[in-house]
C-alpha positions as CSV (number, residue, x, y, z in Angstrom):
1,M,202.6,-23.3,-83.5
2,D,199.0,-24.8,-84.5
3,R,196.4,-22.5,-85.9
4,R,194.1,-22.7,-83.1
5,R,196.7,-22.0,-80.5
6,A,197.9,-19.0,-82.7
7,L,194.3,-17.7,-82.9
8,K,194.0,-17.9,-79.2
9,L,196.9,-16.0,-78.4
10,G,196.1,-13.5,-81.0
11,M,192.5,-13.1,-79.7
12,G,194.0,-13.0,-76.1
13,F,196.3,-10.2,-77.1
14,A,193.5,-8.3,-78.7
15,V,191.3,-8.4,-75.9
16,A,194.1,-7.4,-73.5
17,T,194.9,-4.4,-75.6
18,A,191.2,-3.6,-75.8
19,G,191.1,-3.8,-72.1
20,V,194.1,-1.4,-71.5
21,L,192.7,1.1,-74.0
22,A,189.3,0.9,-72.6
23,K,190.7,2.3,-69.2
24,A,190.9,5.4,-71.2
25,Q,187.6,5.3,-72.5
26,P,184.1,6.0,-70.5
27,A,182.3,2.8,-69.6
28,I,179.8,2.1,-72.5
29,P,176.1,2.0,-71.3
30,I,174.6,-1.4,-72.3
31,L,171.2,-1.3,-73.9
32,D,169.7,-5.0,-73.8
33,A,167.4,-5.2,-76.9
34,H,166.1,-8.7,-76.0
35,I,164.5,-9.6,-72.6
36,H,161.4,-11.4,-71.8
37,L,158.6,-10.3,-69.1
38,F,156.1,-12.9,-67.6
39,D,154.6,-13.8,-64.4
40,P,153.5,-17.5,-63.9
41,A,151.7,-16.4,-60.7
42,R,149.2,-14.2,-62.7
43,A,145.5,-15.4,-62.7
44,G,145.2,-17.9,-65.4
45,G,148.8,-18.3,-65.8
46,V,151.1,-17.7,-68.8
47,P,151.4,-19.4,-72.1
48,W,155.2,-19.6,-71.8
49,P,157.4,-21.1,-70.0
50,A,155.9,-24.2,-69.2
51,K,155.5,-25.4,-65.7
52,E,158.1,-28.2,-65.8
53,D,160.5,-25.7,-66.8
54,A,162.4,-25.5,-63.3
55,V,164.7,-22.7,-64.7
56,L,162.2,-20.4,-66.1
57,Y,158.9,-21.0,-64.4
58,K,159.2,-18.1,-62.0
59,P,158.4,-14.3,-62.3
60,A,160.5,-12.6,-64.7
61,L,159.8,-8.8,-64.0
62,P,161.6,-5.6,-64.4
63,G,162.6,-5.5,-60.6
64,R,164.4,-8.9,-60.8
65,Y,166.0,-7.8,-64.2
66,E,167.4,-4.5,-62.5
67,Q,168.7,-6.7,-59.4
68,V,170.4,-9.1,-61.8
69,T,172.0,-6.4,-64.1
70,H,172.6,-3.6,-61.4
71,S,176.4,-4.0,-61.5
72,L,176.9,-4.6,-65.3
73,N,176.3,-1.1,-66.7
74,V,173.1,-2.2,-68.2
75,V,170.9,0.9,-68.4
76,G,167.8,-0.1,-70.5
77,A,166.1,-3.0,-72.0
78,I,163.4,-3.9,-74.7
79,A,160.7,-6.4,-73.7
80,V,160.0,-8.8,-76.5
81,E,156.6,-10.7,-76.6
82,A,156.4,-14.2,-75.0
83,S,152.8,-14.7,-75.4
84,P,150.4,-14.8,-78.4
85,L,147.6,-13.3,-76.5
86,E,146.6,-9.7,-77.6
87,T,145.9,-8.8,-73.8
88,D,149.4,-9.3,-73.0
89,N,150.5,-6.6,-74.9
90,D,149.0,-4.4,-72.5
91,W,150.2,-6.3,-69.4
92,V,154.0,-5.8,-70.7
93,L,153.2,-2.2,-71.5
94,K,151.9,-2.0,-67.9
95,Q,155.0,-3.5,-66.4
96,A,157.2,-1.0,-68.4
97,A,155.2,2.0,-67.4
98,H,156.3,1.7,-63.7
99,H,160.0,0.6,-64.5
100,P,161.9,3.1,-67.0
101,I,164.6,0.7,-67.3
102,V,162.1,-0.7,-69.9
103,I,162.5,1.5,-72.9
104,G,160.1,0.0,-75.1
105,M,158.3,-3.5,-76.0
106,V,157.9,-5.5,-79.1
107,G,154.3,-6.9,-79.0
108,D,152.3,-9.6,-80.6
109,L,149.7,-9.0,-83.4
110,I,148.6,-11.0,-86.3
111,P,148.9,-9.1,-89.6
112,G,145.9,-9.8,-91.8
113,S,143.6,-10.6,-88.7
114,S,140.4,-8.4,-88.5
115,S,141.6,-6.7,-85.2
116,F,145.0,-5.8,-86.4
117,G,144.4,-2.4,-87.7
118,R,142.4,-1.4,-84.5
119,Q,144.9,-2.9,-82.0
120,L,148.1,-1.2,-83.9
121,D,146.5,2.3,-83.6
122,R,145.6,1.6,-80.0
123,L,149.1,0.3,-79.1
124,H,151.0,2.7,-81.2
125,A,149.4,5.7,-79.3
126,N,151.8,4.3,-76.5
127,P,155.5,5.7,-77.1
128,L,156.8,2.3,-75.5
129,F,155.3,0.2,-78.3
130,L,157.9,-0.3,-80.9
131,G,156.6,-3.0,-83.2
132,I,155.6,-6.7,-83.5
133,R,157.3,-10.0,-83.7
134,Y,156.4,-12.6,-86.2
135,G,158.3,-15.8,-87.1
136,N,158.8,-19.5,-85.9
137,L,156.7,-19.0,-82.8
138,W,153.1,-19.7,-81.7
139,D,152.9,-22.2,-84.8
140,R,153.3,-19.6,-87.2
141,D,154.9,-19.6,-90.6
142,L,155.8,-16.2,-92.2
143,S,156.8,-17.6,-95.6
144,S,153.1,-19.0,-96.0
145,D,151.4,-16.4,-93.8
146,V,152.5,-13.6,-96.1
147,K,150.5,-14.8,-98.8
148,R,147.3,-14.5,-96.8
149,A,144.8,-11.5,-97.7
150,G,145.6,-8.5,-95.9
151,F,148.9,-9.8,-94.2
152,L,151.5,-7.8,-96.4
153,P,149.2,-4.5,-96.2
154,D,149.3,-4.7,-92.7
155,L,152.9,-5.2,-92.5
156,G,152.9,-1.9,-94.9
157,R,151.1,-0.2,-91.7
158,I,153.8,-1.2,-89.4
159,A,156.2,0.5,-91.8
160,A,154.0,3.5,-92.3
161,A,153.7,3.9,-88.4
162,N,157.8,3.6,-88.4
163,L,157.6,0.8,-86.3
164,V,159.5,-2.5,-86.4
165,L,158.9,-6.0,-87.7
166,E,161.1,-8.5,-85.5
167,S,161.6,-12.2,-86.4
168,A,161.4,-15.1,-84.2
169,N,164.2,-18.0,-84.0
170,P,165.3,-17.7,-87.7
171,D,166.4,-20.6,-89.9
172,A,167.0,-20.8,-93.8
173,K,163.4,-20.8,-94.5
174,L,162.4,-17.9,-92.4
175,V,165.6,-16.0,-93.5
176,Q,164.2,-16.3,-97.1
177,A,160.8,-15.2,-96.1
178,I,162.2,-12.0,-94.3
179,L,164.3,-11.3,-97.6
180,E,160.9,-11.5,-99.5
181,V,159.1,-9.3,-97.3
182,S,162.0,-6.8,-97.3
183,Q,162.2,-6.7,-101.0
184,K,158.5,-6.2,-101.1
185,L,158.5,-3.5,-98.4
186,P,161.9,-1.9,-98.6
187,E,160.8,0.9,-96.3
188,L,160.0,-1.5,-93.3
189,R,162.6,-1.6,-90.5
190,I,163.3,-5.4,-89.7
191,V,165.2,-6.9,-86.7
192,I,166.4,-10.5,-87.0
193,D,166.9,-12.0,-83.5
194,H,169.0,-14.9,-82.3
195,L,171.1,-15.1,-85.6
196,P,174.1,-17.0,-83.8
197,A,171.7,-19.7,-82.9
198,A,170.1,-20.1,-86.3
199,S,170.6,-23.7,-88.0
200,I,172.9,-23.3,-91.1
201,P,172.0,-25.9,-93.5
202,S,174.4,-28.7,-94.0
203,E,173.9,-29.2,-97.8
204,S,176.0,-27.1,-100.0
205,D,173.3,-25.7,-102.3
206,A,171.0,-24.6,-99.2
207,R,174.0,-23.3,-97.2
208,R,175.0,-21.2,-100.1
209,A,171.5,-19.9,-100.4
210,Y,171.3,-19.3,-96.9
211,W,174.3,-16.9,-96.9
212,T,173.3,-15.4,-100.3
213,N,169.9,-14.3,-98.5
214,L,171.6,-12.9,-95.4
215,R,174.1,-10.9,-97.8
216,A,170.9,-9.6,-99.6
217,L,169.4,-8.5,-96.4
218,S,172.5,-6.8,-95.4
219,Q,172.1,-4.4,-98.3
220,N,168.9,-3.0,-96.9
221,P,170.0,-0.4,-94.6
222,R,166.7,-0.8,-92.4
223,V,167.5,-4.5,-91.6
224,F,169.3,-5.1,-88.3
225,I,170.5,-8.3,-86.6
226,K,171.0,-9.5,-83.1
227,L,173.9,-11.1,-81.7
228,S,171.7,-13.0,-79.2
229,E,171.5,-16.6,-78.0
230,V,175.1,-16.7,-78.2
231,P,176.0,-19.5,-75.8
232,V,175.4,-23.1,-76.8
233,R,175.7,-26.4,-75.1
234,K,178.7,-28.7,-76.1
235,G,178.3,-32.0,-74.8
236,D,177.8,-31.6,-70.9
237,S,179.1,-28.2,-70.7
238,V,178.4,-24.7,-72.2
239,P,182.0,-23.0,-73.5
240,K,182.6,-19.6,-71.8
241,D,185.7,-19.0,-74.0
242,V,185.1,-16.5,-76.6
243,L,187.3,-18.4,-79.2
244,F,184.9,-21.1,-79.3
245,Y,182.3,-18.8,-81.0
246,K,184.7,-16.6,-82.9
247,D,184.2,-18.1,-86.3
248,K,180.5,-18.1,-86.0
249,L,180.3,-14.5,-84.7
250,D,182.9,-13.3,-87.4
251,A,180.8,-14.6,-90.2
252,I,177.8,-12.7,-89.2
253,W,179.7,-9.5,-88.3
254,D,181.3,-9.7,-91.8
255,V,178.1,-9.8,-93.6
256,F,176.0,-7.1,-91.5
257,G,179.0,-4.8,-90.3
258,E,179.1,-2.8,-87.2
259,D,176.2,-0.5,-88.2
260,H,173.5,-3.1,-88.0
261,I,174.2,-5.5,-85.2
262,L,172.8,-5.3,-81.7
263,F,173.0,-6.8,-78.3
264,G,170.3,-9.0,-77.0
265,S,170.9,-11.1,-73.9
266,D,167.3,-13.3,-74.2
267,W,167.0,-13.1,-70.5
268,P,165.8,-15.1,-68.8
269,N,165.5,-17.8,-71.3
270,S,169.6,-17.5,-71.4
271,D,169.4,-18.7,-67.7
272,H,169.3,-22.3,-69.2
273,L,172.8,-21.9,-70.7
274,A,174.7,-19.2,-68.6
275,T,174.3,-16.6,-66.1
276,Y,173.4,-13.0,-67.4
277,A,177.2,-12.0,-66.3
278,E,178.6,-14.8,-68.4
279,T,176.5,-14.2,-71.5
280,L,177.3,-10.3,-71.4
281,H,181.0,-11.3,-71.0
282,L,181.3,-13.3,-74.0
283,V,179.9,-10.6,-76.1
284,Q,181.9,-7.9,-74.5
285,S,185.0,-10.0,-75.1
286,Y,184.1,-10.5,-78.9
287,V,183.1,-6.8,-79.4
288,S,186.0,-5.4,-77.6
289,T,188.2,-6.4,-80.5
290,K,186.3,-4.3,-82.8
291,G,187.3,-1.0,-81.0
292,H,185.4,1.6,-78.9
293,A,183.2,3.1,-81.6
294,A,182.0,-0.3,-82.7
295,A,181.2,-1.4,-79.2
296,E,179.0,1.8,-78.8
297,K,177.2,0.8,-81.9
298,Y,176.6,-2.7,-80.8
299,F,175.6,-1.9,-77.1
300,W,173.2,1.0,-77.8
301,K,173.6,3.4,-80.8
302,N,172.4,0.7,-83.2
303,S,169.3,0.0,-81.0
304,I,168.2,3.4,-81.3
305,A,168.5,3.2,-85.1
306,A,166.6,0.0,-85.3
307,Y,163.8,0.8,-82.9
308,G,163.7,4.5,-82.3
309,W,163.5,4.1,-78.6
310,R,163.8,7.4,-76.3
311,P,165.4,7.7,-73.1
312,R,163.3,7.2,-70.0
313,K,166.0,8.3,-67.4
314,P,169.2,10.2,-67.2
315,T,171.6,7.4,-67.3
316,Q,170.0,6.3,-70.6
317,P,171.9,7.8,-73.6
318,A,170.1,9.8,-76.5
319,A,170.7,9.4,-80.1
């Protein structure tokens, strides 16, 4: 029997066994730590997605999200910024205010800007505001921007307010920059998104440095990562067999461990590759092999540790 077939049989047995055990366990509530909200029909339009994107260019609002997830035991979600406009922080918070399935939002502010402190204090007055996102998005570069006057002190304000700095679309350069920030501000809570989708350097020294940096980040108890953007296109199709993704997910899981990994769907951006149910099934199949306690951490407990969100309705679990 070849190795791949043996792995597949072993994985199938583990998933089947986990499924049998799950029948004796209560269903795990799911907190989705990465969705996007936007409405192209708004006056003035939106910075993203583009009009040419036939999959995404339609309203992505909490009501639609509830319809997509209503039968999947998804009890809450964190909205992550999809716009560089300061005013869109307020727009997302307004959407969340009327829909308790949204238990918080990660906004967009520019550390080091003249308005940062004022805007941070104003937004932080709303308990649904959980932090900011900064990385490979909106033509920004954390590795160079962190050297600008006022940038690092403003990240210190994020830490002092017990809020989160979240990354955007990591690569080796961004991972190194995040490590440098975490070393200068070890008290800052950091969430690295979309790590399974990160491009790993092919050159041996660069690849070694990439994993060394991730292992160093894993030593900081305030650093968390998301198994988000898991499905990928291979040729003309998107594999739906968890075995296709197992090696990549194992490598990340082995570095960060079950206490620092979160679920994020990346809805509706994920619709380019798979339905919400398909994306969720992939990670459920993978995490089910880790045991019920680890699955609880992945699907909701770790997100409380990372973001400090609070329940807004009875179906949402408390710490």
